[in-house]
matplotlib code that plots the C-alpha trace (Angstrom):
import matplotlib.pyplot as plt

x = [0.0, 2.9, 4.5, 1.3, 0.9, 4.5, 4.0, 0.7, 2.5, 5.4, 2.9, 1.1, 4.4, 5.6, 2.4, 2.4, 6.0, 5.9, 2.5, 3.9, 6.1, 3.2, 0.9, 3.5, 4.1, 0.4, 0.0, 2.9, 1.7, -1.9, -0.8, 1.7, -1.0, -3.4, -1.1, -2.3, -5.9, -5.4, -5.8, -9.0, -10.4, -9.4, -10.1, -12.6, -10.7, -8.5, -5.8, -3.7, -3.0, 0.7, 1.4, 0.0, 2.8, 5.5, 3.4, 2.9, 6.6, 8.0, 5.4, 6.5, 10.2, 9.7, 7.7, 10.4, 13.0, 10.9, 10.6, 14.4, 14.8, 12.3, 14.0, 17.6, 18.5, 17.1, 17.9, 19.1, 15.6, 14.6, 17.3, 18.9, 22.6, 24.7, 24.8, 21.0, 20.9, 23.4, 21.2, 18.2, 20.1, 21.2, 17.6, 16.5, 19.0, 17.8, 14.2, 15.2, 16.9, 13.7, 11.5, 14.0, 11.4, 9.0, 9.6, 8.5, 11.2, 13.8, 12.0, 13.5, 17.0, 16.4, 15.3, 18.3, 20.7, 19.2, 19.6, 23.2, 24.1, 22.6, 24.7, 27.8, 27.2, 26.7, 23.1, 22.1, 23.0, 24.0, 24.5, 23.6, 23.3, 25.3, 28.9, 30.8, 32.4, 29.0, 27.8, 31.0, 30.3, 26.9, 28.0, 26.6, 23.0, 21.9, 22.9, 20.0, 17.7, 19.4, 17.3, 14.3, 15.9, 17.7, 14.6, 12.6, 15.3, 15.5, 11.7, 12.0, 14.7, 12.5, 11.9, 15.6, 16.1, 19.0, 19.2, 22.4, 24.8, 25.4, 25.1, 21.5, 20.2, 22.1, 20.9, 17.4, 17.5, 19.0, 16.4, 13.6, 14.9, 14.1, 16.3, 14.0, 11.0, 13.1, 14.4, 10.8, 9.6, 12.5, 12.0, 8.3, 8.1, 11.5, 12.3, 9.2, 6.7, 9.3, 10.0, 6.3, 5.5, 8.4, 7.3, 3.9, 5.7, 5.5, 8.3, 10.9, 9.5, 6.0, 7.4, 9.3, 6.1, 3.8, 6.1, 6.5, 2.7, 2.2, 5.0, 3.5, -0.1, 1.3, 2.0, -1.7, -1.5, 0.1, -3.3, -4.9, -1.9, -2.4, 0.9, -0.6, 2.6, 4.5, 1.9, 1.1, 4.6, 7.5, 6.6, 5.8, 9.1, 11.1, 9.2, 10.5, 14.0, 14.3, 12.8, 15.3, 18.2, 17.0, 16.3, 19.8, 21.8, 19.6, 20.1, 18.0, 21.2, 21.7, 18.0, 18.0, 21.1, 19.4, 16.1, 18.0, 19.9, 16.8, 14.8, 17.8, 18.1, 14.4, 14.3, 17.5, 16.0, 12.8, 14.6, 13.6, 10.5]
y = [0.0, 2.3, 1.7, 2.5, 5.7, 6.8, 6.1, 8.1, 11.0, 10.8, 11.1, 14.0, 15.8, 15.2, 16.5, 19.5, 20.4, 19.7, 21.1, 23.1, 20.3, 17.8, 20.2, 20.7, 16.9, 16.1, 18.8, 17.4, 13.9, 14.6, 16.7, 14.1, 11.4, 13.5, 15.5, 13.9, 14.6, 17.9, 20.0, 18.3, 18.8, 22.5, 23.5, 20.7, 20.3, 17.6, 20.1, 21.5, 25.2, 25.6, 27.9, 25.4, 22.8, 25.5, 27.0, 23.6, 22.8, 25.8, 25.7, 22.1, 23.0, 26.0, 23.8, 21.1, 23.8, 25.1, 21.6, 21.2, 24.5, 23.7, 20.4, 21.8, 20.5, 16.9, 16.0, 12.5, 11.6, 12.3, 10.1, 13.3, 14.0, 16.7, 14.9, 14.9, 18.7, 19.1, 17.0, 19.2, 22.4, 21.0, 20.1, 23.7, 25.0, 22.3, 23.4, 27.0, 25.5, 23.6, 26.7, 29.4, 31.2, 31.4, 34.2, 32.0, 29.5, 31.5, 30.9, 27.4, 28.8, 31.6, 29.0, 26.8, 29.7, 30.3, 26.7, 26.7, 29.8, 28.2, 25.0, 27.1, 28.9, 25.5, 26.3, 22.7, 20.1, 16.7, 15.1, 11.5, 11.7, 9.4, 10.3, 10.1, 6.9, 5.3, 6.3, 4.7, 1.6, 1.2, 2.3, -0.9, -0.4, 1.8, -1.1, -3.1, -1.2, -3.3, -6.2, -4.4, -2.1, -4.9, -7.0, -3.8, -2.6, -6.1, -6.0, -2.6, -4.0, -7.0, -5.5, -5.8, -2.0, -1.1, 2.5, 4.1, 5.4, 9.0, 12.5, 12.9, 9.7, 10.2, 13.8, 12.8, 10.0, 12.3, 15.0, 12.4, 10.8, 14.2, 14.6, 17.3, 14.9, 12.2, 14.5, 15.5, 11.9, 10.9, 13.9, 13.2, 9.4, 8.2, 11.3, 13.2, 10.3, 7.9, 10.2, 10.9, 7.2, 6.5, 9.3, 7.7, 4.6, 2.4, 0.0, 0.0, -2.9, -1.4, 2.0, 0.3, -1.3, 1.7, 4.2, 1.7, 1.4, 5.2, 5.5, 2.8, 4.2, 7.7, 6.3, 5.5, 7.5, 4.4, 2.7, 5.5, 5.3, 1.5, 0.7, -2.2, -4.2, -1.2, -0.4, -3.8, -5.4, -3.0, -0.1, -2.1, -3.9, -0.7, 0.9, -1.9, -1.7, 2.0, 1.6, -1.2, 1.1, 3.7, 1.0, -0.3, 3.0, 5.4, 7.9, 9.1, 10.1, 6.5, 5.9, 9.1, 7.9, 4.5, 6.2, 8.4, 5.4, 3.4, 6.2, 7.0, 3.4, 3.1, 6.4, 5.4, 2.0, 3.7, 6.4, 6.5, 4.4]
z = [0.0, 0.9, -2.5, -4.4, -2.3, -3.1, -6.8, -6.8, -5.1, -7.6, -10.5, -8.9, -8.3, -11.8, -13.4, -11.1, -11.7, -15.5, -16.5, -19.5, -20.7, -20.5, -22.4, -25.1, -25.3, -25.6, -28.3, -30.3, -29.9, -30.9, -33.9, -35.0, -34.8, -36.8, -39.1, -42.3, -41.5, -39.7, -42.9, -43.8, -40.3, -40.4, -44.0, -45.0, -48.3, -49.9, -50.9, -48.1, -48.5, -49.3, -46.3, -43.8, -44.0, -43.3, -40.5, -38.9, -39.3, -37.6, -34.8, -34.1, -34.2, -31.8, -29.4, -29.4, -28.8, -25.9, -24.5, -24.6, -22.8, -20.1, -19.5, -19.8, -16.3, -16.7, -20.3, -19.4, -18.3, -22.0, -23.4, -24.8, -24.9, -26.5, -29.8, -29.9, -29.3, -32.2, -34.5, -33.5, -34.3, -37.7, -38.5, -37.8, -40.4, -42.9, -42.4, -43.4, -46.5, -47.4, -46.9, -48.0, -50.1, -47.2, -44.7, -41.8, -42.9, -41.1, -37.7, -37.2, -37.8, -35.3, -32.7, -33.6, -33.1, -29.6, -28.7, -30.2, -28.1, -25.0, -25.7, -26.2, -22.9, -21.1, -20.1, -20.8, -18.2, -19.4, -16.0, -16.2, -20.0, -22.3, -22.8, -26.1, -24.9, -24.2, -27.7, -29.2, -27.1, -28.8, -32.3, -33.8, -32.7, -35.7, -38.0, -36.6, -39.0, -41.8, -40.6, -42.1, -44.6, -46.6, -47.3, -48.2, -50.6, -52.2, -52.6, -54.3, -56.6, -57.6, -61.0, -61.8, -61.8, -59.5, -58.5, -59.9, -57.3, -58.2, -56.7, -57.8, -56.3, -53.0, -52.7, -53.4, -50.8, -48.2, -48.7, -48.9, -45.6, -44.0, -40.9, -39.4, -39.5, -37.9, -35.2, -34.5, -34.2, -32.0, -29.7, -29.4, -29.1, -27.7, -25.6, -24.4, -24.4, -23.0, -20.1, -19.5, -19.3, -17.0, -14.7, -14.4, -13.0, -16.0, -16.4, -19.1, -21.0, -21.2, -22.1, -24.9, -26.3, -25.8, -27.6, -30.4, -30.7, -30.9, -33.4, -35.5, -35.6, -36.3, -39.8, -40.4, -43.7, -45.2, -45.1, -47.2, -49.6, -50.0, -48.4, -46.4, -46.1, -44.9, -42.3, -40.9, -41.0, -41.8, -39.6, -36.4, -36.8, -37.3, -34.3, -32.1, -33.4, -32.9, -29.4, -28.6, -29.6, -27.1, -24.4, -24.8, -25.2, -23.3, -26.2, -29.0, -30.9, -32.0, -32.8, -34.9, -36.8, -37.3, -38.3, -40.8, -42.2, -42.7, -44.4, -46.6, -47.8, -48.5, -50.4, -52.3, -53.3, -54.5, -56.6, -60.2, -59.8]

ax = plt.figure().add_subplot(projection="3d")
ax.plot(x, y, z, "-o")
ax.set_aspect("equal")
plt.show()
């Protein structure tokens, strides 16, 4: 009874002390789960207004930046280390590159510069977070995505057409892999949601399965696109692998690298089709 009482108290204290962080996380989670249907719900039209995607993107980036700042003294509980922050900063600059013609496209870079300046001034605490040595120790974990990527690539090559290895195909695959989207997903599912579930007293194994489930269903657009094999088999498996990388390494840096590697290989194998 005492243990249950202590757990309940811990939950109440966490929710009380992290009200803003929890609200941001829930907003990011809901919008990520509904992002493909959100324009239809708002505008009631099949065609999304061109400005909506850029607006949605910079809002998400700024909110994630705010989430990082609010948790600057407890980043290890979010599986975030210095390398994760650097990847987030790089993704902000990439977003500006993607939306260079849009005035609001500069907002992610401004947010990225603020985070970079805070990092340079040591305003983020990485006490308890993974060290470079720990990341090197688990360097092999991102390669686990090959268990899924190789069969999918071979399936894409089944027609006998092999994607040429050149600057065009590699550039296409990298842009299509979309580092900013990957960083968003890792920050939402394997950082924010992971820490939230742990704070509720849920054990590591259940946290591992729950985050994988939410990551999987967030790709429900595959059903509408007719990608049934991807939705029912490929995505659940990659969800578990990325979750395992974080479970093992306690870092979303390695899951981000694995995620990018997977997306890159799939985009490369589909180039020219």
